[in-house]
Every structure is written in structure tokens, then in C-alpha cells.
C-alpha positions as CSV (number, residue, x, y, z in Angstrom):
1,M,-3.9,3.2,-25.7
2,T,-0.2,3.0,-25.6
3,T,1.8,-0.1,-24.7
4,P,5.6,-0.7,-24.8
5,A,7.1,-1.9,-28.0
6,A,8.9,-4.7,-26.2
7,T,8.0,-6.5,-23.0
8,P,9.7,-4.6,-20.2
9,R,12.0,-6.7,-18.0
10,T,12.4,-4.2,-15.1
11,L,10.3,-1.6,-13.5
12,Y,12.4,1.2,-15.0
13,D,11.9,-0.2,-18.5
14,W,8.2,0.8,-18.3
15,F,9.2,4.4,-17.7
16,A,12.0,4.4,-20.3
17,A,9.7,3.1,-23.0
18,S,7.5,6.2,-22.6
19,V,10.5,8.5,-22.4
20,A,11.6,7.2,-25.8
21,R,8.1,7.6,-27.3
22,H,6.6,10.5,-25.5
23,G,9.6,12.6,-24.3
24,D,7.9,16.0,-24.7
25,R,4.6,14.8,-23.0
26,P,4.0,15.7,-19.4
27,A,4.9,12.8,-17.0
28,L,4.5,14.4,-13.6
29,E,2.6,17.2,-11.9
30,V,3.8,17.8,-8.3
31,A,4.2,20.7,-6.0
32,G,3.3,23.3,-8.6
33,T,5.8,21.9,-11.2
34,T,5.1,20.0,-14.4
35,L,7.9,17.7,-15.8
36,G,7.9,16.1,-19.2
37,Y,9.1,12.5,-19.7
38,A,12.5,13.5,-21.0
39,E,12.9,16.2,-18.3
40,L,12.0,13.8,-15.5
41,A,14.4,11.2,-16.9
42,A,17.2,13.8,-16.9
43,R,16.5,14.8,-13.3
44,A,16.5,11.1,-12.3
45,D,19.8,10.6,-14.0
46,A,21.3,13.7,-12.4
47,L,20.1,12.6,-9.0
48,A,21.5,9.1,-9.5
49,A,24.9,10.5,-10.5
50,R,24.8,12.9,-7.5
51,L,24.1,10.0,-5.2
52,L,27.1,8.1,-6.5
53,V,29.3,11.2,-5.9
54,H,27.9,11.6,-2.4
55,L,28.9,8.0,-1.6
56,G,32.5,8.7,-2.7
57,D,34.6,5.6,-3.4
58,R,31.8,3.2,-2.3
59,R,30.5,0.7,-4.8
60,P,27.1,1.5,-6.4
61,P,24.4,1.0,-3.7
62,R,22.2,-2.1,-3.7
63,R,19.4,-0.8,-1.5
64,V,18.5,2.9,-1.1
65,G,15.9,4.3,1.3
66,L,13.6,7.0,0.0
67,L,12.6,9.4,2.8
68,A,10.4,11.7,0.7
69,A,6.8,12.5,-0.1
70,R,4.9,14.5,-2.7
71,T,7.9,16.4,-4.1
72,A,9.8,16.2,-7.3
73,V,12.7,14.7,-5.3
74,A,10.4,11.8,-4.2
75,Y,9.5,10.7,-7.7
76,A,12.8,11.5,-9.4
77,G,14.4,9.7,-6.5
78,Y,12.3,6.6,-7.0
79,L,13.4,6.5,-10.7
80,A,17.0,7.3,-9.8
81,V,17.2,4.3,-7.5
82,Q,15.8,2.1,-10.3
83,R,18.2,3.7,-12.8
84,L,21.1,2.5,-10.6
85,G,19.8,-1.0,-10.7
86,A,19.2,-0.8,-6.9
87,T,16.2,-1.6,-4.7
88,V,14.1,1.3,-3.5
89,V,13.0,1.1,0.1
90,P,10.4,3.8,0.9
91,L,10.6,5.3,4.4
92,G,7.8,7.3,6.0
93,P,8.4,11.1,6.4
94,A,5.6,11.1,9.0
95,F,6.9,7.9,10.7
96,P,8.7,8.1,14.1
97,T,12.4,8.2,13.7
98,G,12.7,4.9,15.6
99,R,10.5,3.1,13.0
100,N,12.5,4.5,10.1
101,A,15.7,3.5,11.9
102,A,14.5,0.0,12.4
103,I,13.6,-0.3,8.7
104,T,17.0,1.1,7.8
105,R,18.7,-1.6,9.8
106,A,16.5,-4.5,8.7
107,A,16.8,-3.5,5.1
108,R,20.6,-3.0,5.4
109,L,20.4,0.2,3.5
110,D,23.5,1.5,1.8
111,A,22.2,5.1,1.5
112,V,19.1,7.3,1.9
113,L,17.7,9.9,-0.5
114,A,15.6,12.5,1.3
115,D,13.7,15.7,0.6
116,T,12.9,18.1,3.5
117,T,9.4,16.7,4.4
118,A,10.3,14.4,7.3
119,D,8.7,15.2,10.6
120,H,11.7,13.9,12.4
121,P,14.8,14.5,10.2
122,D,17.2,12.7,12.5
123,P,20.2,10.7,11.2
124,L,19.5,7.1,10.3
125,G,23.0,5.8,10.5
126,V,23.8,5.6,6.8
127,P,25.0,8.2,4.2
128,T,22.0,10.5,3.4
129,L,21.6,12.8,0.5
130,T,19.0,15.5,1.1
131,L,17.8,17.8,-1.6
132,T,15.0,20.3,-2.1
133,D,13.1,20.4,-5.4
134,E,15.0,23.6,-6.3
135,A,18.4,21.9,-5.6
136,L,17.2,18.9,-7.8
137,A,16.4,21.3,-10.7
138,A,19.9,22.9,-10.4
139,L,21.8,19.6,-10.6
140,P,24.1,19.3,-13.7
141,A,22.9,17.0,-16.4
142,D,25.5,14.3,-15.7
143,P,25.2,10.8,-17.2
144,V,25.0,7.9,-14.8
145,P,28.3,6.2,-14.4
146,D,28.7,2.6,-13.4
147,A,25.0,1.9,-13.4
148,R,24.3,-1.8,-13.1
149,T,21.6,-3.4,-15.1
150,A,18.9,-4.9,-13.0
151,H,17.8,-8.5,-13.7
152,P,14.2,-9.6,-13.6
153,D,15.0,-11.7,-10.5
154,D,16.5,-8.7,-8.7
155,L,14.4,-6.8,-6.1
156,A,12.6,-3.7,-7.5
157,Y,11.3,-2.5,-4.1
158,L,11.1,-3.5,-0.5
159,L,8.2,-2.5,1.6
160,F,7.7,-3.0,5.3
161,T,4.2,-3.9,6.6
162,S,2.9,-4.3,10.1
163,G,4.1,-7.4,11.9
164,S,2.2,-9.4,14.5
165,T,5.4,-9.8,16.6
166,G,5.7,-6.0,17.0
167,V,8.5,-5.7,14.4
168,P,7.8,-4.4,10.9
169,K,7.9,-7.2,8.3
170,G,9.9,-6.8,5.1
171,V,8.2,-7.7,1.8
172,P,10.6,-7.9,-1.2
173,V,9.1,-7.6,-4.7
174,R,11.1,-8.7,-7.7
175,H,11.1,-6.9,-11.1
176,R,9.5,-9.9,-12.6
177,N,6.7,-9.8,-10.1
178,V,5.8,-6.2,-10.7
179,C,6.3,-6.5,-14.5
180,A,3.8,-9.3,-14.6
181,Y,1.4,-7.0,-12.7
182,L,1.9,-4.1,-15.1
183,A,1.7,-6.3,-18.2
184,H,-2.0,-6.9,-17.2
185,L,-2.8,-3.5,-15.6
186,V,-1.4,-1.1,-18.1
187,P,-3.6,-2.3,-21.0
188,R,-6.6,-2.7,-18.6
189,T,-6.5,1.0,-17.8
190,A,-6.9,1.8,-21.5
191,A,-4.8,4.9,-21.0
192,G,-2.4,6.9,-23.2
193,P,-0.8,10.4,-23.7
194,G,-3.2,13.1,-22.4
195,D,-4.7,10.9,-19.7
196,R,-4.2,12.0,-16.1
197,F,-3.8,9.6,-13.1
198,S,-4.4,10.4,-9.5
199,Q,-1.6,9.6,-6.9
200,T,-3.4,9.5,-3.6
201,F,-1.2,7.0,-1.9
202,D,2.1,7.5,0.0
203,L,5.1,5.7,-1.4
204,T,5.2,3.4,1.7
205,F,1.9,1.9,0.4
206,D,2.2,-0.3,-2.7
207,P,-0.8,1.1,-4.6
208,S,1.5,4.0,-5.3
209,V,3.5,1.7,-7.6
210,H,0.3,1.1,-9.5
211,D,-0.3,4.8,-9.9
212,M,3.2,5.7,-11.0
213,F,3.9,2.9,-13.4
214,T,0.4,2.5,-15.0
215,A,0.7,6.2,-15.8
216,W,4.3,6.1,-16.9
217,G,3.9,2.8,-18.7
218,S,1.2,4.3,-20.9
219,G,2.5,7.8,-21.6
220,A,0.0,9.5,-19.2
221,T,0.6,12.1,-16.5
222,L,0.9,11.3,-12.8
223,V,-0.9,14.1,-10.9
224,V,0.1,14.3,-7.2
225,P,-2.3,16.1,-4.9
226,T,-1.3,18.2,-2.0
227,R,-2.4,17.1,1.5
228,G,-5.2,19.7,1.3
229,E,-6.4,18.4,-2.1
230,L,-6.7,14.9,-0.6
231,L,-9.2,16.3,1.9
232,A,-11.4,17.4,-1.0
233,P,-11.2,14.6,-3.5
234,V,-14.0,15.7,-5.8
235,R,-12.5,19.1,-6.1
236,F,-9.1,17.5,-6.8
237,V,-10.6,15.4,-9.6
238,N,-12.3,18.4,-11.3
239,R,-9.6,21.0,-10.8
240,R,-7.0,18.7,-12.2
241,A,-9.3,17.1,-14.9
242,L,-8.3,13.6,-13.8
243,T,-9.3,10.7,-16.1
244,H,-8.1,7.8,-13.9
245,W,-8.7,7.5,-10.1
246,N,-7.3,5.1,-7.5
247,S,-7.8,5.3,-3.8
248,V,-9.1,3.6,-0.7
249,P,-12.9,3.5,-0.5
250,S,-12.9,5.7,2.6
251,L,-12.3,8.7,0.4
252,I,-15.8,8.1,-1.0
253,S,-17.1,8.4,2.5
254,L,-15.2,11.6,3.0
255,A,-16.7,13.0,-0.2
256,Q,-20.1,12.0,1.0
257,R,-19.7,13.8,4.3
258,L,-18.7,16.9,2.4
259,R,-21.8,16.4,0.2
260,A,-19.6,16.7,-2.8
261,L,-20.8,13.7,-4.8
262,K,-23.3,15.5,-7.0
263,P,-24.9,13.6,-9.9
264,A,-22.5,13.6,-12.9
265,G,-20.2,15.8,-10.8
266,M,-17.0,14.3,-12.1
267,P,-17.4,14.2,-15.9
268,T,-13.7,13.8,-16.8
269,L,-13.3,10.4,-15.0
270,R,-13.1,7.3,-17.3
271,H,-11.6,4.7,-15.0
272,S,-12.0,4.4,-11.2
273,M,-10.3,1.7,-9.0
274,F,-10.6,1.2,-5.3
275,C,-8.4,-1.0,-3.1
276,G,-7.0,-1.4,0.4
277,E,-10.3,-1.7,2.2
278,P,-13.7,-3.4,1.5
279,L,-15.7,-1.4,-1.1
280,T,-19.4,-1.3,0.0
281,L,-22.2,-1.3,-2.6
282,Q,-23.4,1.9,-1.1
283,Q,-20.0,3.6,-1.6
284,A,-19.8,2.2,-5.2
285,A,-23.3,3.5,-6.0
286,A,-22.5,7.0,-4.7
287,W,-19.3,7.2,-6.8
288,H,-21.1,5.8,-9.9
289,R,-23.8,8.5,-9.7
290,A,-21.1,11.2,-9.5
291,A,-18.9,9.6,-12.3
292,P,-21.4,7.8,-14.5
293,T,-19.0,7.6,-17.5
294,S,-16.2,5.9,-15.5
295,T,-15.7,2.2,-15.3
296,L,-15.7,1.2,-11.6
297,E,-13.4,-1.6,-10.3
298,N,-12.9,-3.2,-6.9
299,A,-9.3,-4.6,-6.5
300,Y,-7.9,-6.8,-3.8
301,G,-4.3,-7.9,-3.1
302,P,-1.8,-8.1,-0.3
303,T,1.6,-6.6,-0.8
304,E,3.0,-10.2,-1.1
305,L,1.0,-10.7,-4.3
306,T,2.2,-7.4,-5.8
307,V,-0.3,-4.6,-5.4
308,T,-3.5,-6.3,-6.6
309,C,-4.1,-9.8,-7.7
310,V,-7.9,-10.1,-8.0
311,T,-10.2,-7.5,-9.6
312,Y,-13.9,-7.1,-10.2
313,R,-15.4,-4.6,-12.7
314,L,-18.9,-3.6,-12.0
315,P,-21.4,-3.7,-14.9
316,A,-22.2,-0.3,-16.4
317,D,-25.8,-0.6,-15.4
318,P,-26.3,-0.6,-11.6
319,A,-29.4,-2.8,-12.1
320,A,-27.1,-5.6,-13.1
321,W,-24.8,-5.3,-10.0
322,P,-24.5,-8.3,-7.8
323,A,-25.7,-8.0,-4.2
324,P,-23.7,-10.1,-1.8
325,T,-25.3,-10.5,1.6
326,N,-22.4,-8.7,3.4
327,G,-23.1,-5.5,1.3
328,T,-19.7,-5.3,-0.3
329,V,-18.6,-5.4,-4.0
330,P,-17.1,-8.7,-5.0
331,I,-13.3,-8.7,-5.2
332,G,-13.5,-10.6,-8.5
333,T,-11.3,-13.1,-10.4
334,P,-7.5,-13.5,-10.5
335,H,-5.3,-11.7,-12.9
336,P,-3.9,-13.8,-15.8
337,D,-1.5,-16.6,-14.9
338,L,-2.4,-16.4,-11.2
339,Q,-3.8,-19.5,-9.6
340,L,-6.0,-19.7,-6.6
341,R,-6.7,-22.4,-4.1
342,L,-9.3,-22.4,-1.3
343,E,-8.3,-24.1,1.9
344,D,-11.1,-24.1,4.4
345,G,-12.3,-20.9,2.9
346,E,-8.9,-19.2,3.0
347,L,-7.6,-17.7,-0.2
348,C,-4.2,-19.1,-1.2
349,M,-2.5,-18.0,-4.5
350,R,0.6,-18.5,-6.6
351,G,1.9,-17.3,-9.9
352,P,4.2,-14.7,-11.4
353,Q,3.1,-11.9,-9.0
354,R,3.9,-13.8,-5.9
355,F,6.8,-12.4,-3.9
356,P,9.8,-14.7,-3.1
357,G,9.3,-14.8,0.6
358,Y,9.8,-12.4,3.5
359,L,13.0,-10.5,4.1
360,D,13.4,-12.4,7.4
361,P,12.8,-16.1,6.5
362,A,11.4,-16.7,10.0
363,D,8.3,-14.7,8.9
364,N,7.6,-17.4,6.2
365,T,6.5,-19.9,8.9
366,G,2.8,-20.7,8.5
367,R,2.4,-18.4,5.5
368,F,2.8,-20.9,2.7
369,L,1.5,-24.2,1.5
370,A,3.5,-26.8,-0.4
371,P,2.7,-27.3,-4.1
372,D,0.3,-30.2,-3.2
373,G,-1.6,-28.1,-0.7
374,S,0.0,-29.6,2.4
375,R,1.7,-27.5,5.1
376,H,5.0,-26.0,4.0
377,D,8.1,-27.2,5.9
378,P,9.9,-23.9,6.6
379,T,13.3,-25.7,6.6
380,T,12.9,-26.4,2.9
381,P,13.3,-23.7,0.1
382,L,10.4,-21.9,-1.3
383,T,9.7,-22.4,-5.0
384,D,7.4,-20.6,-7.4
385,A,5.0,-23.6,-7.0
386,H,4.3,-22.9,-3.4
387,W,1.0,-21.2,-2.4
388,Y,0.9,-18.0,-0.4
389,R,-1.7,-18.0,2.4
390,T,-3.4,-14.6,2.3
391,G,-5.3,-15.1,5.6
392,D,-8.4,-13.8,3.9
393,R,-11.6,-15.7,3.8
394,V,-13.5,-15.7,0.5
395,A,-16.3,-17.5,-1.2
396,P,-17.6,-17.7,-4.8
397,L,-20.4,-15.2,-5.5
398,P,-23.6,-17.3,-5.3
399,G,-25.2,-17.9,-8.7
400,A,-22.4,-16.2,-10.6
401,A,-21.3,-17.5,-13.9
402,G,-17.6,-17.9,-14.9
403,D,-14.7,-20.2,-14.3
404,P,-13.7,-19.2,-11.8
405,P,-16.7,-17.2,-10.6
406,P,-16.1,-13.9,-8.8
407,L,-15.1,-14.1,-5.2
408,V,-16.6,-12.2,-2.3
409,H,-14.4,-11.2,0.7
410,L,-15.7,-12.5,4.0
411,G,-13.0,-11.2,6.5
412,R,-9.8,-12.3,8.0
413,D,-8.6,-15.5,9.8
414,D,-6.3,-13.5,12.1
415,Q,-6.0,-10.2,13.9
416,Q,-5.0,-8.2,10.9
417,V,-7.1,-5.2,9.8
418,Q,-7.0,-2.4,7.3
419,V,-6.8,1.2,8.7
420,H,-7.2,3.8,6.0
421,G,-5.9,1.2,3.5
422,Y,-2.8,0.4,5.6
423,R,-2.4,-3.2,6.8
424,V,-2.2,-3.3,10.6
425,E,-1.5,-6.2,12.8
426,L,-3.3,-5.6,16.1
427,G,-0.5,-7.5,17.8
428,E,2.0,-4.9,16.8
429,V,0.0,-2.1,18.4
430,E,-0.6,-4.3,21.5
431,A,3.2,-4.9,21.7
432,A,3.9,-1.2,21.5
433,L,1.5,-0.5,24.3
434,R,2.8,-3.3,26.6
435,V,6.4,-1.9,26.6
436,L,5.3,1.6,27.7
437,P,6.0,2.4,31.4
438,G,3.0,1.7,33.7
439,V,1.2,-0.6,31.2
440,L,0.7,-4.1,32.6
441,D,-1.3,-5.6,29.7
442,A,-3.1,-4.3,26.6
443,A,-5.5,-5.3,23.8
444,V,-6.6,-3.6,20.6
445,L,-9.8,-4.0,18.5
446,P,-10.9,-2.5,15.2
447,A,-13.7,0.1,15.3
448,A,-15.8,1.0,12.2
449,T,-16.3,4.8,11.7
450,P,-17.8,6.9,8.9
451,G,-14.3,7.6,7.8
452,G,-13.1,4.0,7.8
453,T,-11.7,1.6,10.4
454,E,-9.9,3.0,13.4
455,L,-8.4,1.3,16.5
456,A,-9.8,1.1,20.1
457,A,-7.4,0.0,22.8
458,A,-7.8,-1.2,26.4
459,Y,-5.0,-1.5,29.0
460,T,-4.4,-2.3,32.6
461,T,-2.2,-0.3,34.9
462,D,-1.3,0.2,38.6
463,D,0.0,3.7,38.0
464,P,-2.4,6.6,38.1
465,A,-0.1,8.6,35.9
466,T,-0.6,6.2,33.0
467,T,-3.4,8.1,31.4
468,P,-4.8,7.7,27.8
469,D,-3.3,11.1,26.9
470,A,0.2,10.0,28.2
471,L,0.0,6.7,26.3
472,R,-1.2,8.4,23.1
473,T,1.8,10.8,23.2
474,A,4.2,7.9,23.8
475,L,2.8,5.8,21.0
476,R,3.2,8.7,18.5
477,D,6.9,8.4,19.1
478,R,6.8,4.7,18.2
479,L,4.1,4.1,15.6
480,P,2.8,5.8,12.5
481,A,-0.3,8.0,13.1
482,Y,-2.7,5.5,11.5
483,M,-1.6,2.8,14.1
484,V,-2.2,5.0,17.2
485,P,-5.6,4.0,18.7
486,A,-8.3,6.6,18.5
487,S,-9.6,5.5,21.9
488,L,-7.7,4.2,25.0
489,T,-9.5,2.8,28.0
490,A,-8.1,1.8,31.3
491,L,-9.6,-1.4,32.8
492,D,-9.0,-3.2,36.1
493,A,-8.5,-6.4,34.1
494,L,-8.9,-7.6,30.5
495,P,-11.8,-10.1,30.1
496,L,-10.7,-13.7,29.6
497,N,-12.6,-16.8,28.2
498,P,-12.8,-20.1,30.1
499,N,-9.5,-21.1,28.6
500,G,-7.7,-18.1,30.1
501,K,-7.3,-16.4,26.8
502,L,-8.4,-12.8,25.9
503,D,-12.1,-12.7,25.3
504,R,-12.2,-10.2,22.4
505,A,-16.0,-10.3,22.1
506,A,-16.4,-9.4,25.8
507,L,-13.8,-6.7,25.4
508,G,-15.7,-5.3,22.5
509,A,-18.8,-5.0,24.7
510,T,-16.8,-3.4,27.4
511,L,-15.3,-0.8,25.1
512,A,-18.6,-0.1,23.2
513,P,-19.4,3.1,25.2
514,N,-16.0,4.6,24.1
515,A,-16.1,3.1,20.6
516,P,-19.8,2.6,19.7
517,N,-19.1,1.2,16.3
518,L,-16.7,-1.5,17.5
519,T,-16.5,-4.4,15.1
520,R,-16.5,-7.9,16.4
521,P,-13.2,-9.5,15.4
522,T,-13.1,-12.7,13.4
523,P,-12.0,-15.6,15.7
524,T,-8.4,-16.6,15.1
525,R,-7.8,-19.9,13.5
526,E,-4.5,-21.6,14.4
527,P,-2.2,-22.0,11.4
């Protein structure tokens, strides 16, 4: 196992330490290309220098969008932004142009780095440098002039998650937040040169940070699958001889449907982590049979608490596994130096991984508790002692030892769901539906499928032309694909409860013929 000689103070420091110690070792395999640590660092420097030239007389950028995916430009670009001491803001190449434009405005980007993978390569209103992998390789090996040194309190990255008001919500993460995370996770992976990490997540999803920097913080190789390889996860593991795996649990279900999880069928795996969705005991057992020499961990954490904040490692012997009544693997215990507080069953946390508050301070309302556990007054400044309200209901595992004992996830207190690992506010999808021509009202519910959670929507209209197909086409121009409902049903009226509010349970019964696995949403508790 390899750890940095000195405690890194910034995200780039984790990579730089491995460049110094393992320069000739492979750092990245992507799109048919293998780059060593020194070579990847040189390309990141060259790209950073090229961006400064592209910006002309402008001062070095503070926030840079990254419109790239599964290319050398994407990963060298991520490092180049960090090398400049700037904040990286991942944009979605598969997102509608309007969503990327909204993020560009909200983040106040100074520039965008792009490859050629965007589905809608429309201008975003800021200087944009677009390169292919071939053009990146041809850049001169220029040093980085005028690079500012990032401070631990500076923002390392800024991610945008689904917002209940219909507007994406900016979550800034500081260098000290992510360094606290990596200080725990890099040793926990027990990795070093020669190990090979999966990279199943898009850069707009924060587990990608785990994959990149636990690999690069230990001298290992980050192995980026093609889209086709993601559809055959077991084949990807074996063809690329992966040692470390990280994905959403629904990829286990995909492998099961392909009948690919053969006993001891993934002999190279030594460490497997699942996050982003509940991991069921059935899924865990199937993966364990196929990778019996791999440790198996379930990790939990909202973006606001920096990737993951609570982890549970299943015992090596399945006979010793706990069996929560809801059929899921416990989410575990907090990472070092993180504190938890249960308020009416809601998990609240604070500590060095907690973000500093939302990009728009208005989004902080109702999301924090004061240090003494009372309601936070949003007109007063947030401090490190404030508790972040996750909105997740948890309970200690019955009969478990330990202080604190492992936690079991019981659901949400609001209308937030996970779709293929992405956090989705049902209210954002409903808002997108309501503004479409011909839609009078709309409601969205989660539906459980063999491949994970999808969305089912109902709407009312007085226009016969407002059909499900027409709405689905319109939504694809407004929302990422994972937020577009799998089913859309026209109703004469949405069911209401005696208080005149939407009766989601009754709506679920109404939609059941179109979405037979519709899950009953957790009742909303007022903040």
C-alpha cells in the first residue's frame, strides 16, 4: 500500500505525490490509450497552459466547466483545472444544452474545457477550448505560467444536483473536505502500484472523484470503460483485470440478468464498493459468490458530505452477515472525525467532510441544525459546528455491537429518490412537466424495476395533442435522460386527500397498471 509522504492539502496534491514517486507507472487507461503518471501530468500542464493562451489577457480562471466524458481530455482536463488552482465544474455531455447553460450561469464560469462528446455542442456563452485526444497529445510541453496555489479552504469542485424548486442546486466542496475524505479512503482501499480501479461513474456524479483520486492517491491505474463495457460489467472486470470496483448496485442486477455472475467468476477483484442506491442483501450475496476474494463494502453519503461519509464492510463469511428486516445491507458507521446526530430518526452529520453550504444561500434554508441541535436561523452564518440534515431516515442495527453501532437506511423524509445512482428531486421533474404546453398539472412517483429505480409520471391536460410521446420528446430537451419518466399517464384529475393535497398513495394505485412495481413514497415531513 502506498500513501503520500506528506499530508496533501489540495486535491491535486494527491496526484502530484504519485507523479513524484511512480512517474513511469500507468495512471490512466482510456479510449485505447495508456498514460503514465509523468505523461498524464505533462498533458495536464500543457492543457492548462493552452487554456491560459486561449483566454488571452484574461486573468487565470477561477471556475472552469468540464464538458467531457471518457476521453483523455476529460481526465487531463480535470487535473489541468486543479493545476491552475481553479474550481472544476463538470457539465454533462449528454445533458440538454439548456441545463448546461443554466449551470454555466449559476456557477459563473470563466471558461469551459471540452472534448467532442457532447450531444448538443452549442455555445454556452463563455470562452470554450475544445480538443480531441489527438490534439491534446500534440500540445507542446509548456510549463504552466501564473498558476495560483489553491488553499485548503478554496473550492476543489462544484457539482449541481437536482433541486426541488426545478432549478439545479450547486454543491461546492472545498479542498479540505475532499482531502479529509481521501485521507481515510486511500488507506482503506489498501491499493498501490499495479492495482487497477474501475471508473464507472460520469464526472457529473461525485463517486467519480473517489475513483480518480483513490487510484491516483495510491499509485494505481484508473481504468475507464467504454459505454459498451459498462453494459457487460463482469466482462469489463475480467478483460481489464480490475482489482478495485466501485459502482451503483443496479450494475449487479444488470450482471444477474445477463447471467454473468458465475461462482468465482471475477478472481482478480480484491475490493468492491457500492454506493448511490440501497444495496440489497440479495445483490451483495450474488456479487460475493462471483468475487469471493474481494472485500465487499456498502457506502452511503450525499454530495454535501463529500462522496461517502458512512461505510459498512460485510464480514468475509456470509453466515455472519446481518439481516435487517428491510433486506438491505447496513450503511455502517461514520468515517473518522465525522459526528452524527439523530433527530426524530433523521441522520444529521458534521465534521471535516461537510460542505460549506449551497452555492445559493437560499438553498440552505431548512437543511441545517444549529450546533445545539435547534433549528438553524438562515440569517446567521454557517459554521463548522452546524449539522447538515441529510433527509435520510436511519436506525441502529438491532443487536449490533459497537459505539456507534452500524446504521440501517430506512428511506427518505422528502420526495428525493435515487435513479441509477443520481439524486433526483421529484419536484424538479414535476416542475419541468408543468411548464410544457398543454400540461395543467403533473406528479411523479418512483417505480422499482429490475434495473433500479425509474420514474412514473401522471399529468392532466385539456389538449388532445399533449400525448405521452410528445411530452417525453419535450422533456428530453430539458432534463438529463435519467430524469425523464419511463411512463407518462394522462388523467382527468390528480387524486387529492381530504386536505386538498396530492394523495400520492392513491396516485400510485392509479398508475400501477402502467408501472406495476411502483413504490409507495415516504410521507413528507415538514422541516
